[in-house]
C-alpha positions, 0 to 999 in steps of 0.5 A, a space after each residue: 220356201 215359206 221363209 220368203 213370206 213373212 207372217 206379220 208386218 212386224 216380221 217383214 219390217 224386221 227382216 227388211 232392216 236386217 237385210 239393209 244392214 248387209 247391203 249398206 257397206 257396198 255403196 258409197 253412201 246409204 241411209 235408212 229413212 222412215 215415215 211413221 203415219 201421223 195417226 198410226 205411229 206404230 207403223 211406218 213407211 221405211 226406205 233405203 237410199 243406197 247412193 253410188 259415186 256417180 248418180 246415173 241409174 236408180 233401181 226402185 223396188 216398192 211393196 205393199 201399196 195394197 197393204 195385204 199384198 205386202 206378204 207376197 211382195 216382201 218375197 220379191 224384195 228379199 230376192 232383190 236384196 239377196 240375189 240381185 243388189 250384189 250384182 249391181 254396180 255401186 259406182 253408177 247404180 243406186 237403190 231405193 228400196 221401199 218397205 210397205 207403202 201402206 204399212 197400216 193396211 199390211 199390218 191389218 191385212 187390208 188392201 186399203 189405208 186407214 181412210 179406206 182409200 186404195 192408194 193405187 187409185 190415189 196418184 193424181 198429178 194435178 190434184 183433181 180427184 174427179 168424182 165423175 170419172 167412173 159413171 158406171 160405178 154409180 149405175 151399179 152401186 147396189 151391186 158393187 156396194 150392198 148396204 147390209 151386213 154380210 152373210 155366209 158365203 153359201 147365203 151370198 153366192 146364189 144372189 151374187 151370181 144372179 146379179 153378175 149374170 144380170 149385169 153381164 147382160 146389161 150393161 155388159 161385161 166391159 162396163 161391169 169391169 170398168 165400174 169395179 176396177 177403174 177406181 172412183 172418187 165419189 163413194 168413200 164406202 165403195 170398192 176401189 175408192 181413190 180418195 178426194 185428196 192425196 193421202 199421206 202415204 201417196 205424198 211420201 211416195 210422190 216426194 221420193 219420185 221427185 228426188 229420184 227423177 231429179 238426181 238420176 238420169 235413168 230410173 227403173 222401178 218394179 212395184 209388186 202386187 198380188 191378186 189378179 191374173 193367171 194363178 201360176 204365171 206372174 204378169 209383168 205390168 207396163 203402164 200405158 204411157 210407156 211406148 214399148 208394146 207388150 210383145 216387144 217388152 216380153 222379148 226384151 225382158 225374156 219373160 212370157 207374160 207382159 201386159 199393158 195396164 189398160 182395158 185391152 190387156 189387163 184393166 184400166 186404172 185411174 190414179 195408178 202409181 206407175 202412170 203417175 211416174 211417167 206423167 211426173 217425168 213428162 211434166 217436170 223431168 222430160 230429159 229423164 229415162 223411165 221404166 215404172 213397171 210392176 209384178 202381179 202374182 195371180 191367185 184365183 186365176 184368169 177364167 171367168 168364174 175366177 174373176 167373178 169369185 175375185 169380184 165377190 170376195 172384194 165386194 164382201 170384204 168391203 161390205 164386212 168392213 163397213 156394215 159388219 157381219 150377220 154372224 161370226 161364221 160369216 165374218 170368218 168365211 169372208 176374212 179367210 177368202 180375202 186372205 186366200 185372194 192375196 197369198 195362197 198357202 199352196 206350196 206349188 203357187 209359192 214355188 212358181 211365184 219365186 221362180 217367176 220373180 227371179 226370171 223377171 228381175 233377171 230379164 228386166 235388169 239385164 235389158 237395162 244394162 244393170 247386171 
């Protein structure tokens, strides 16, 4: 079971290359491409194009948009390569498999890229990175972005809980959630910073999307994440621009938990990669059919205490990255908590994640007539 979850970025990348070589002979033509990061050439975004004879359907699987989440998403990629790719029809269905959209973040066990940008808040079609999109972030800046070295978890917990309660009362839970999760383009040292321009990694993916939508009639993507939602039930995510309601999608995919990426069902995201695909389709390829969904493996859980713990961990890691720690013990505690937020060691969690992944891929691929 643990063999599905690589220990390092290098292990995950090497496994991807090995698995690619087993797949390539099945398709009419294939090519493995890489984009080393300009300032960090020791890491790269890698992808496989496996082209059918007739370019009708394209299945895209992408991982590690939030670098550290790549250790869970590598599991999903391996399951596709081992169990589902052999069942696709290579005459009319191609593959685009992307290993590590954010390879630097994956290597360094961080969610952000080298510029501290959350790439899933960076996919803006018109290039307008509006600093005013999240006014509540500025309102809650002292709470969300403390300007001091981080202390031990025991020292941080009571003041943090007091601040949470205070802000849940006013301005209120909904506004706290929006402020912390929507994304923002105003503070490069704040949580969920979406950048002020398209990042290098984002531009690579944008070009892959354009090539995919240009050449194929039907496009089905699953982008894999971990961290948010019920602990033992993966969530299938559907961007809000997809017309299908979540209950209909759950029935169509034969999967129990499907949510729209909006404030009512999951949480709203500005600059979301999946939503970008729909906007790109509508703007440049209106005749093409698109499903650009995602998987989210929950870790802490979806109770209010779990959500508060997740927010605390996110804030403390960001604080550590920009302001350091009061002592080595505090740093070690925050890093350990951050690792747990994205990939638990617990066997039960890993077994359920694998089972959910298989079930969801089976349902999605069948629903689109791909297997």
